[in-house]
C-alpha positions in Angstrom: 88.5 34.9 -137.7 91.5 36.6 -135.4 91.9 37.9 -131.6 94.4 40.4 -130.7 93.9 40.8 -126.6 95.4 43.7 -124.8 96.5 42.6 -121.7 98.9 42.3 -118.9 102.5 39.6 -120.2 101.8 37.8 -116.9 98.2 38.1 -115.6 96.4 34.7 -115.9 93.7 35.9 -118.7 94.6 36.1 -122.0 96.8 32.3 -121.4 93.1 30.7 -120.6 91.9 33.1 -123.5 94.2 31.9 -126.0 94.0 28.3 -124.5 90.5 28.5 -125.8 91.3 29.9 -129.3 92.9 26.9 -129.5 90.8 24.6 -128.5 88.2 26.1 -131.4 91.2 25.5 -134.4 92.1 29.6 -134.6 95.1 30.9 -133.8 97.0 32.5 -130.5 96.0 35.8 -130.0 97.9 38.6 -130.2 98.4 40.2 -127.8 99.2 44.2 -126.8 100.5 44.2 -123.6 99.1 47.3 -121.6 101.8 48.7 -120.9 102.0 49.6 -124.6 98.9 51.4 -124.2 99.3 53.7 -121.2 102.8 55.0 -122.3 100.9 55.8 -125.4 101.1 53.8 -127.9 98.6 53.2 -130.4 97.6 49.8 -130.4 99.4 47.5 -133.2 96.2 45.7 -133.8 96.5 43.1 -136.9 95.0 43.8 -140.2 90.9 41.8 -139.2 91.6 41.2 -136.1 88.7 41.2 -133.8 89.8 43.1 -130.8 89.5 41.9 -126.4 90.3 44.2 -123.8 90.9 42.1 -120.6 91.7 43.1 -117.2 95.0 45.1 -116.4 95.7 42.6 -113.9 97.9 42.4 -110.9 101.1 43.6 -112.2 103.3 46.3 -111.0 104.3 48.1 -113.8 100.6 48.4 -115.3 99.7 49.8 -112.0 102.4 52.8 -111.4 101.3 53.4 -114.8 97.8 54.0 -113.9 98.3 55.5 -110.6 101.7 57.0 -110.3 104.9 55.5 -108.5 104.1 54.4 -105.4 103.3 50.6 -102.7 101.5 47.8 -105.4 99.7 46.7 -101.6 98.6 50.2 -101.1 94.8 51.4 -101.2 94.0 55.1 -103.3 94.8 55.9 -106.1 91.6 55.0 -107.5 90.4 58.5 -109.0 94.0 58.6 -111.0 93.9 55.0 -111.8 90.2 55.0 -113.6 91.7 58.5 -115.7 94.4 56.6 -116.6 92.6 53.7 -118.0 89.4 55.8 -119.4 91.8 57.7 -121.1 93.4 54.6 -122.3 89.9 53.0 -123.6 89.4 56.2 -125.6 92.3 55.5 -127.2 92.0 51.7 -127.9 88.2 52.5 -129.5 89.5 55.3 -132.0 91.9 52.6 -133.5 90.0 49.2 -133.7 86.3 51.0 -134.7 83.8 48.1 -135.6 86.0 45.6 -134.4 86.3 46.6 -131.3 84.2 43.8 -129.1 82.9 45.1 -126.6 82.1 49.2 -126.0 84.8 51.5 -123.9 82.4 53.4 -122.5 80.7 50.4 -121.2 84.3 49.3 -119.4 84.0 53.1 -118.0 80.6 52.5 -116.3 81.1 48.9 -114.5 84.4 50.7 -113.0 82.4 53.7 -111.6 80.1 52.3 -108.9 78.2 55.3 -108.6 77.8 55.6 -112.1 77.3 51.8 -112.0 74.6 51.8 -109.4 72.8 54.5 -110.6 72.4 53.0 -114.6 70.8 50.3 -113.1 68.4 51.9 -110.8 66.9 53.7 -113.8 66.7 50.2 -115.7 64.4 49.0 -112.6 67.5 46.2 -111.9 67.1 45.4 -107.8 70.2 47.1 -106.3 70.7 48.1 -102.7 69.9 51.7 -101.8 73.0 54.5 -102.1 72.9 56.9 -99.6 73.9 60.7 -100.8 77.9 61.4 -101.7 80.1 61.6 -99.1 83.0 63.6 -98.8 84.6 61.6 -95.4 83.7 59.9 -92.1 81.8 62.7 -90.2 79.8 63.1 -93.3 78.8 59.3 -93.6 77.7 59.4 -89.9 75.9 62.4 -90.5 74.2 60.6 -94.2 73.5 57.8 -92.0 71.9 58.6 -89.2 69.5 60.9 -91.3 68.6 57.6 -93.6 68.6 55.9 -90.3 71.1 53.2 -90.9 73.1 51.1 -89.0 75.1 48.9 -91.9 76.6 50.2 -94.6 78.9 49.2 -96.8 81.7 51.5 -98.4 82.9 51.7 -101.2 85.5 53.2 -103.1 83.7 54.3 -106.3 87.4 53.1 -108.8 87.7 50.0 -106.9 88.1 46.1 -107.4 88.8 43.3 -105.4 87.4 44.0 -102.3 89.7 47.1 -102.3 88.7 49.1 -99.9 85.4 48.2 -99.5 84.4 48.7 -95.6 81.3 46.7 -94.4 80.6 49.4 -91.5 78.3 48.9 -88.5 76.9 50.7 -85.8 75.4 50.7 -82.3 74.0 52.9 -79.5 76.1 53.6 -76.9 78.7 55.0 -79.5 79.7 51.0 -80.3 81.4 50.5 -84.3 83.6 48.2 -86.3 84.4 48.5 -89.6 84.6 44.9 -91.6 87.2 45.4 -93.7 90.4 43.9 -96.2 92.3 47.8 -96.2 95.1 47.2 -93.4 96.3 50.7 -91.8 99.3 51.4 -91.8 101.9 54.8 -91.8 101.6 55.8 -95.5 98.5 55.0 -96.0 96.5 51.6 -95.7 97.3 48.9 -97.6 95.5 45.8 -99.2 95.8 42.8 -96.9 95.1 38.9 -97.8 93.2 38.7 -95.0 89.9 40.1 -93.0 90.1 42.5 -90.0 87.7 44.1 -87.7 88.4 48.0 -86.0 86.3 48.6 -83.0 86.7 52.4 -82.3 85.9 55.9 -83.7 89.6 56.1 -84.1 90.5 53.8 -86.8 87.3 53.9 -88.0 87.9 57.9 -88.9 91.2 57.2 -89.9 90.1 54.5 -92.3 87.1 56.2 -94.6 89.1 59.5 -94.0 92.1 58.2 -96.1 90.3 56.1 -98.8 87.2 59.2 -98.8 89.6 62.0 -101.6 89.8 59.4 -104.8 85.4 59.3 -104.0 83.9 56.8 -102.1 79.8 54.9 -102.4 77.5 54.0 -100.0 75.1 51.4 -100.0 72.7 50.0 -97.4 74.7 46.3 -95.7 71.2 43.8 -97.5 72.6 41.0 -95.2 73.4 38.0 -97.6 70.9 34.7 -97.4 73.5 31.7 -94.9 74.1 27.8 -95.9 76.2 25.5 -93.5 76.7 28.9 -91.3 78.1 30.8 -94.4 77.0 33.5 -95.6 76.6 33.4 -99.7 76.5 35.3 -102.8 77.2 34.0 -106.7 79.4 35.6 -109.7 77.4 35.3 -112.5 78.8 35.6 -115.9 76.3 36.6 -119.1 77.4 36.5 -122.3 75.8 37.4 -125.0 73.0 38.1 -122.9 72.9 34.6 -121.4 73.8 33.7 -118.0 76.2 31.1 -118.7 78.4 30.4 -115.9 77.2 30.6 -112.0 79.9 30.1 -108.3 78.7 30.8 -104.9 80.9 32.5 -102.9 81.1 31.6 -99.2 82.4 33.4 -95.7 82.4 33.8 -92.2 83.0 37.5 -93.9 80.3 40.1 -94.8 82.7 40.0 -98.0 83.1 36.8 -100.2 85.9 37.4 -102.8 87.8 33.9 -102.8 91.3 35.6 -102.7 90.2 37.0 -99.2 89.1 33.5 -97.8 85.5 32.6 -99.4 85.0 29.8 -101.2 83.2 28.1 -103.5 80.1 26.9 -102.4 77.7 24.0 -103.6 75.4 25.5 -106.3 73.4 22.7 -106.3 72.6 23.6 -103.2 71.9 27.0 -103.1 69.3 26.4 -106.6 67.9 23.9 -104.0 66.8 26.6 -101.5 66.0 29.1 -104.5 63.9 26.1 -106.1 62.7 26.4 -109.2 61.4 30.0 -109.7 63.6 31.3 -107.0 66.6 30.5 -109.4 65.0 31.5 -112.1 64.7 35.2 -110.7 67.7 34.7 -109.9 69.2 34.5 -113.2 66.6 36.6 -115.1 67.7 39.8 -112.4 71.3 39.1 -113.8 69.8 38.9 -117.6 68.3 42.4 -116.8 72.2 44.1 -115.2 73.8 42.9 -118.1 71.4 44.3 -120.2 72.4 47.6 -119.0 75.3 47.1 -121.0 74.2 46.2 -124.5 77.2 46.2 -126.2 79.1 44.5 -123.6 79.8 40.8 -124.4 80.7 39.5 -121.6 79.2 40.7 -117.8 80.0 39.8 -114.5 77.0 40.2 -111.8 77.6 40.0 -108.7 74.0 38.8 -106.7 72.8 40.0 -103.8 70.6 36.5 -101.7 68.4 38.0 -99.1 68.4 36.2 -96.0 64.3 35.4 -96.5 66.1 33.8 -100.0 63.3 35.2 -101.8 64.9 39.4 -102.0 67.9 39.6 -104.7 70.0 42.6 -105.5 73.1 43.7 -107.6 75.8 44.5 -105.9 78.8 44.8 -108.4 79.2 44.8 -112.6 82.6 44.0 -113.6 83.7 43.9 -117.2 86.6 41.6 -116.6 84.3 39.0 -114.1 85.0 35.9 -116.6 88.2 34.9 -113.9 86.8 31.1 -113.0 89.4 28.7 -114.0 87.5 25.4 -113.5 83.9 26.2 -114.4 82.0 25.4 -116.7 78.5 26.3 -118.0 75.3 25.3 -116.6 73.5 22.7 -117.0 70.6 23.2 -120.1 72.5 26.2 -121.1 74.4 27.2 -124.6 78.0 26.7 -123.2 76.9 23.4 -120.8 80.6 22.4 -120.5 82.5 24.3 -121.7 84.3 27.6 -119.2 84.1 30.9 -119.4 86.4 31.5 -122.3 85.3 29.1 -125.0 82.1 30.0 -124.3 83.3 33.8 -126.2 84.7 32.6 -128.5 81.9 29.9 -129.1 79.4 32.8 -129.0 81.5 35.4 -131.1 82.0 32.4 -133.7 78.3 32.4 -134.2 78.3 36.2 -134.3 76.0 36.2 -131.3 79.1 39.1 -130.1 79.5 41.1 -132.8 81.9 43.8 -133.0 80.6 46.8 -132.0 79.8 49.6 -134.2 81.0 53.2 -133.7 
């Protein structure tokens, strides 16, 4: 067995996947740079290779090809990014045919929060309630008032890594507080590794109005459970339909992303807090979410756990949610002791994640 991997050369993912292949006694995967695909070239796939699509990552050249020239740290351009990305996915699918591991159309759905939320909700997977579509800050405030929602998460429709996500709270008397990693700047908001709060209507309106042209997805804020004074959620990796890996993400801010100052928490502590039945239900929700994407060998599920430790809701589904270095599989599972990439290689060898047919 041989793999071709479409990835950005400077990203960690292809190196980790190559390491997993070598550990399994497989040849070094053939790397196809995203730069070539995004320039319109037909992917040079090795004869007989299984084709893995990996994240475009944060390479500045790839970002410029996806969103157009500009500051790579800027927030925005998601609509153009999505159009370019999905067009490239279609070309990859045409070139790879039945040798493609995964499904280009399912990846496209996972990269549109509105479509992904609708698919999960239609399948009965618990998700936070979504508000009707909004086009600007004024309409957002109107929709919140109509729904009686004082706390919402405002998410760019095509964002990732919490880019542009705003945790918005309102209170009587006109008080407002927006927590985000987006920093207002003269040329438009830019990504920051520091979570900050805006507490004036003018600043909040400027932020939302800057994000809105690319499309927004708005959800009611589900208050998260906490341990040791920090809120937490779970990233659960589902491989071949089985939840195989889980990491606890903790934070003192509403966003728990590790690159924004979040920290890994104790999985044994969470399992004890949930109890055996609660833990089984949590993993079952993640499996149901991944089952909405049956042609995807791996799905990363972000699971919210309510303050009472009994309510679960899926916040996100991630096509490239397996970058969890040093994390090994859940005890008793098929990936016990294995990293996320090694587990995927093993699953492919066992034909648990066959190439999709067209």
